[in-house]
C-alpha positions in Angstrom: 10.2 15.2 -29.1 8.5 15.9 -25.8 9.8 12.7 -24.4 13.4 13.6 -25.5 13.2 16.9 -24.0 11.8 15.3 -20.7 14.9 12.9 -20.5 17.3 15.5 -21.3 15.8 17.7 -18.4 15.8 14.7 -16.0 19.4 14.0 -16.8 20.4 17.7 -16.2 18.6 17.6 -12.8 20.3 14.3 -11.8 23.7 15.8 -12.8 22.8 19.1 -10.7 22.0 16.8 -7.8 25.4 15.0 -7.8 27.6 18.2 -8.4 29.3 20.2 -5.6 27.8 23.3 -4.2 29.7 26.2 -5.2 28.7 28.2 -2.0 31.2 27.9 1.0 28.4 27.7 3.6 27.0 24.5 4.7 23.5 23.7 3.6 21.2 22.2 6.3 18.0 20.2 5.9 15.1 21.9 8.0 13.8 19.6 10.8 10.1 19.4 11.1 7.2 18.8 8.8 7.3 18.6 5.0 4.7 18.0 2.4 6.3 16.1 -0.6 4.7 15.8 -4.1 5.5 13.3 -6.8 4.3 14.0 -10.4 2.9 10.9 -12.1 0.7 10.4 -15.2 -0.2 14.3 -15.0 -1.4 13.9 -11.6 0.2 14.9 -8.3 0.6 12.4 -5.3 0.9 14.3 -2.1 2.5 12.7 1.1 3.8 14.0 4.5 7.1 13.4 6.1 8.9 14.5 9.1 12.7 15.3 9.1 14.5 14.8 12.6 18.4 14.9 13.3 20.3 13.7 16.5 23.6 14.9 16.9 25.1 13.8 13.6 22.5 12.0 11.4 19.1 12.9 9.7 16.1 10.6 9.8 13.1 10.8 7.8 9.5 9.5 8.7 7.1 9.2 6.0 3.4 9.3 7.2 1.2 7.1 5.1 -2.4 7.0 6.5 -1.9 5.5 9.9 1.5 4.1 9.3 4.8 5.6 9.9 7.7 4.5 7.8 11.2 5.3 9.3 13.9 6.0 7.0 17.3 6.0 8.3 19.5 6.3 5.1 19.5 9.9 4.7 22.4 12.0 3.4 22.9 15.9 3.1 25.7 16.4 0.7 26.7 20.0 -0.2 23.2 21.5 -1.4 21.3 18.1 -1.8 19.6 15.5 0.0 19.4 11.8 -0.8 17.4 9.3 1.1 16.3 5.7 0.4 12.8 4.6 0.8 12.8 2.0 3.7 13.7 -1.5 2.5 13.1 -0.7 -1.1 15.8 -0.2 -3.9 14.4 3.2 -4.5 15.7 6.6 -3.8 14.7 10.4 -3.8 17.4 12.8 -4.8 16.7 16.7 -4.4 18.4 19.9 -4.1 17.8 21.9 -1.0 16.5 25.6 -1.5 16.0 26.6 2.0 12.2 25.8 2.5 11.7 23.7 -0.5 13.1 20.6 -2.1 13.2 19.9 -6.0 14.3 16.7 -7.4 13.5 13.2 -8.4 12.0 9.9 -7.3 13.8 6.9 -8.8 13.1 3.2 -8.9 16.7 1.8 -9.2 15.7 -1.8 -10.2 13.5 -0.5 -13.4 15.0 1.1 -16.4 14.0 4.8 -16.9 11.8 5.0 -14.0 12.1 8.5 -12.8 9.3 10.8 -11.6 9.6 14.5 -10.5 9.4 15.4 -6.9 9.3 18.4 -4.8 8.6 19.2 -1.2 7.8 22.3 1.1 8.7 22.9 4.5 6.3 23.2 7.3 3.3 22.9 5.0 0.6 21.8 7.4 -2.3 21.4 4.8 -3.3 17.9 5.2 -3.8 15.5 2.6 -7.4 15.3 3.7 -8.1 19.0 2.4 -10.4 19.2 5.5 -13.2 17.8 3.7 -15.1 14.4 4.0 -18.4 13.1 3.3 -20.2 10.0 4.8 -21.7 9.1 1.4 -18.8 6.5 0.7 -18.7 4.9 4.5 -19.1 1.3 4.3 -17.9 -1.7 2.1 -17.9 -1.6 -1.7 -18.0 -4.5 -4.2 -15.3 -3.3 -6.8 -14.5 -4.4 -10.5 -11.3 -3.2 -11.8 -10.6 -3.1 -15.7 -7.3 -2.7 -17.1 -6.4 -1.5 -20.6 -6.3 -5.0 -21.9 -10.0 -5.2 -20.8 -9.1 -7.8 -18.2 -11.0 -7.6 -14.8 -10.1 -8.4 -11.2 -12.5 -8.1 -8.2 -11.9 -6.0 -5.1 -13.5 -5.0 -2.0 -13.2 -1.2 -0.9 -13.8 -0.5 2.9 -13.9 3.4 3.4 -14.8 5.5 6.4 -15.0 9.2 6.9 -13.8 10.9 10.2 -11.9 13.9 11.4 -12.3 15.7 8.0 -10.6 13.1 6.1 -11.5 9.7 4.3 -9.6 6.6 5.1 -9.7 2.9 4.1 -8.2 0.4 1.8 -9.0 -1.9 -0.8 -8.8 -5.8 -0.8 -8.0 -7.9 -4.0 -7.3 -11.6 -4.4 -3.8 -11.0 -4.4 -3.2 -8.7 -1.5 -4.5 -5.3 -0.2 -3.9 -1.7 -1.2 -2.7 -0.9 2.1 -3.3 2.5 3.8 -5.6 4.8 1.7 -6.0 8.5 2.9 -7.8 11.5 1.2 -10.9 13.7 1.0 -14.4 13.6 -0.3 -17.2 15.8 -1.3 -20.9 14.5 -1.5 -20.3 13.1 -4.8 -16.5 12.6 -5.5 -13.5 11.2 -3.6 -9.8 11.2 -4.0 -7.5 8.7 -2.2 -3.8 8.4 -1.9 -1.2 6.1 -0.8 2.6 6.2 -0.7 4.7 3.7 1.2 8.1 4.2 -0.7 7.1 1.8 -3.4 3.5 2.0 -3.9 2.4 5.4 -5.5 -1.4 5.3 -5.7 -4.0 7.7 -6.6 -8.0 6.8 -6.9 -10.6 9.0 -7.8 -14.3 8.3 -8.0 -17.7 9.8 -8.6 -21.1 8.6 -7.2 -23.5 7.7 -10.0 -26.2 7.2 -7.5 -26.4 6.4 -3.9 -25.2 2.8 -4.2 -22.8 3.0 -7.5 -19.7 4.7 -8.3 -17.3 4.9 -11.2 -13.7 5.8 -11.0 -10.0 5.7 -12.0 -7.0 4.2 -10.4 -3.3 5.4 -11.4 -0.3 3.6 -10.0 3.3 5.1 -10.4 4.7 6.1 -13.8 2.1 4.4 -16.2 -0.2 2.0 -15.0 -3.9 2.8 -14.9 -7.2 0.9 -14.5 -10.8 2.1 -14.5 -13.2 0.6 -11.8 -16.9 0.6 -11.1 -18.4 -0.3 -7.5 -21.6 -1.2 -5.8 -22.3 -0.5 -2.2 -22.7 -3.9 -0.6 -22.0 -4.9 2.9 -21.9 -8.5 2.1 -19.2 -8.3 -0.7 -16.7 -11.4 -0.6 -13.6 -12.3 -2.3 -12.7 -15.6 -3.8 -11.5 -18.0 -1.1 -7.7 -17.2 -0.7 -6.8 -20.9 0.1 -8.2 -22.2 -3.2 -6.6 -20.0 -6.0 -3.2 -21.6 -5.9 -2.8 -25.3 -5.6 -0.8 -28.4 -6.5 -1.2 -29.8 -10.0 -2.9 -33.3 -10.2 -0.3 -35.9 -9.1 1.5 -33.9 -6.7 1.2 -33.7 -3.0 4.8 -32.2 -2.1 7.0 -29.3 -3.0 10.6 -30.1 -4.2 13.2 -27.5 -5.0 16.9 -26.6 -4.4 17.6 -22.9 -4.0 20.7 -21.0 -2.5 20.7 -19.5 0.8 22.3 -16.1 1.3 25.8 -17.8 1.6 25.3 -19.6 -1.8 24.7 -23.0 -0.2 22.1 -25.2 -1.9 18.9 -25.8 0.4 16.0 -28.2 0.0 12.9 -29.3 2.2 14.9 -32.9 2.5 17.6 -31.2 4.5 17.9 -32.5 8.3 16.8 -29.1 9.7 13.3 -29.3 8.3 12.9 -33.3 9.2 9.7 -33.9 11.1 8.9 -30.2 11.3 6.1 -28.1 10.2 7.3 -25.7 7.5 6.0 -22.4 5.9 7.1 -21.5 2.4 6.9 -17.9 1.9 6.9 -16.9 -1.5 7.9 -13.1 -1.8 10.0 -10.4 -2.8 11.6 -7.3 -1.1 10.2 -4.7 -3.6 6.6 -6.0 -2.4 4.9 -3.7 0.2 2.3 -6.7 1.0 5.2 -8.9 1.6 6.8 -6.5 4.0 3.7 -6.6 5.9 3.5 -10.6 5.6 7.3 -10.7 6.8 6.5 -8.5 9.9 3.8 -10.7 10.9 6.0 -13.8 10.4 9.1 -12.6 12.1 7.3 -11.7 15.2 5.2 -15.0 15.2 8.6 -17.2 14.6 10.3 -15.4 17.2 7.6 -16.4 19.5 7.2 -20.0 18.1 10.4 -21.3 16.8 11.0 -23.7 19.6 7.6 -25.5 18.9 9.1 -27.4 15.7 8.5 -25.0 13.1 10.5 -23.4 10.1 9.8 -20.7 7.9 11.6 -20.6 4.6 11.3 -17.2 2.6 11.9 -17.8 -1.1 12.8 -14.5 -2.6 12.0 -13.5 -6.1 13.9 -10.4 -6.9 14.2 -7.8 -9.5 17.3 -8.9 -11.2 18.7 -12.2 -12.1 21.9 -11.3 -10.0 22.7 -13.2 -6.8 24.6 -10.8 -5.1 22.0 -8.1 -5.9 19.1 -10.3 -4.5 21.4 -11.4 -1.6 21.9 -7.5 -0.7 18.1 -6.8 -0.9 17.0 -9.9 1.3 19.9 -9.2 3.9 18.6 -5.4 4.2 15.0 -6.7 4.7 16.1 -9.4 7.0 18.0 -7.0 9.3 15.4 -4.2 9.2 12.3 -6.3 9.9 14.3 -8.5 12.4 13.4 -11.7 10.4 15.2 -14.5 12.0 14.1 -17.3 9.7 15.7 -18.7 6.8 15.9 -17.0 3.2 16.7 -18.5 -0.1 17.2 -16.7 -3.6 14.5 -18.5 -5.9 14.5 -16.5 -9.0 12.9 -13.1 -10.5 9.9 -11.6 -9.7 8.1 -12.0 -13.3 5.1 -14.6 -12.1 5.7 -16.6 -15.3 9.3 -17.1 -14.8 8.8 -17.6 -10.9 6.3 -20.4 -11.7 8.9 -22.3 -13.6 10.8 -22.7 -10.6 8.0 -24.4 -8.7 6.5 -26.5 -11.7 4.1 -28.5 -9.4 2.0 -25.3 -8.6 -0.8 -24.4 -11.1 0.5 -20.8 -11.0 2.2 -18.2 -9.1 -0.7 -15.8 -8.9 0.5 -13.4 -6.1 3.7 -12.2 -4.2 3.1 -13.0 -1.3 2.1 -16.5 -1.3 2.4 -19.0 1.4 2.5 -22.8 1.4 1.9 -24.7 4.5 3.6 -28.1 4.9 3.0 -30.7 7.7 5.5 -32.7 9.5 5.3 -35.4 6.9 6.1 -33.1 4.2 2.6 -33.0 2.8 1.1 -29.6 1.6 -1.7 -29.0 3.6 -2.8 -25.6 2.3 -1.7 -22.7 0.2 -2.7 -19.2 0.8 -2.5 -16.4 -2.1 -2.0 -12.8 -1.2 -1.9 -11.3 2.3 -4.6 -9.1 4.2 -2.3 -6.7 6.2 -2.9 -4.3 9.2 -4.6 -1.8 7.1 -7.6 -4.3 6.5 -8.6 -4.0 10.0 -11.1 -6.9 10.8 -9.8 -8.9 7.8 -6.3 -8.9 9.3 -7.6 -9.9 12.7 -9.5 -12.7 11.1 -6.5 -14.0 9.2 -4.6 -14.1 12.4 -7.0 -16.0 14.3 -7.4 -18.6 11.3 -3.3 -18.7 11.1 -2.9 -19.4 14.6 -5.6 -22.0 14.7 -4.3 -23.9 11.8 -0.8 -23.6 13.0 -1.6 -25.0 16.2 -3.6 -28.0 14.7 -0.3 -28.7 12.5 1.9 -28.5 15.4 0.0 -30.8 17.6 -0.2 -33.5 14.9 2.1 -36.6 15.3 
């Protein structure tokens, strides 16, 4: 009965947001700082955003730790505001009540994915809650356990400064991007909201070097975790997790480009060139980080005899839907390399499209192919800018490896 009532309330709220205001006066959205909140799994995920306006249009900037995500698809209609969250197929719809907003957060590409949202204008209370303890500083060897009792390793990197706790968590499939929150001497709470990721981490120190906690993601996902302080903690080698099955040394495929034309590695464009295959999806924030890196690198190096092909695995098995999502990402991130529509984002289904791989473990995954068409390396996941030194190390290793491939005859 509770679920039925919640769905009825949600439908009534959405209906209200799409109805016309009975007031004649024009409703405006205050420019300045706002504090947003998303209700998820009996928790509250806070995030800060700023509203600006030029002569005609509103813009919103989400502040997620050290990153700023600029949203330009913002509409104020009648008594409501509607905004799309960056490149993702996700919207917030809210009624404007002077200095407050009341509405919903909707992932359009998933069925029945609606969460309550509200916001308060000029709320200068920072997410950090003006508290931070140095007890969590450093590197932590983490083990996550899901509700099926499956485990995955992680490395937590946390730092206390300016009355807040910041950091990130690396896993074999990618990092959890920018985290920010607060801590006491024995407890921390960390948040991340980048439009798609909606993360809450809570942990308690059991002693000086061990902690135990919980991780909530979005509408329903939950894991518990334990961690041991360990400055020497390492993850498995990202270059050894995905590989070609025995008997293969090449990748073969034929996928449509954004115009529907079939493309394969045997096409003349890729002959005698180094090629990077990027397995990704536009719904994936780690893929957004990788595409941003690849876009800049390709624009600076494309005359050297190299091509990048993005193999898009999208939320729906509909070509026109996938094309629209990829085109938006391509334009927004200035990605000037080739993109193909390869399949859907289910890992098992995606693996069937590239049967020469042992699996597709992560979005993103990059396959490096030399001028003779031989696979030289497969890199699982991506350590983005939030990982600091790990990101710098990745860039150095990437540039060295690409220079080596490009110099080969």
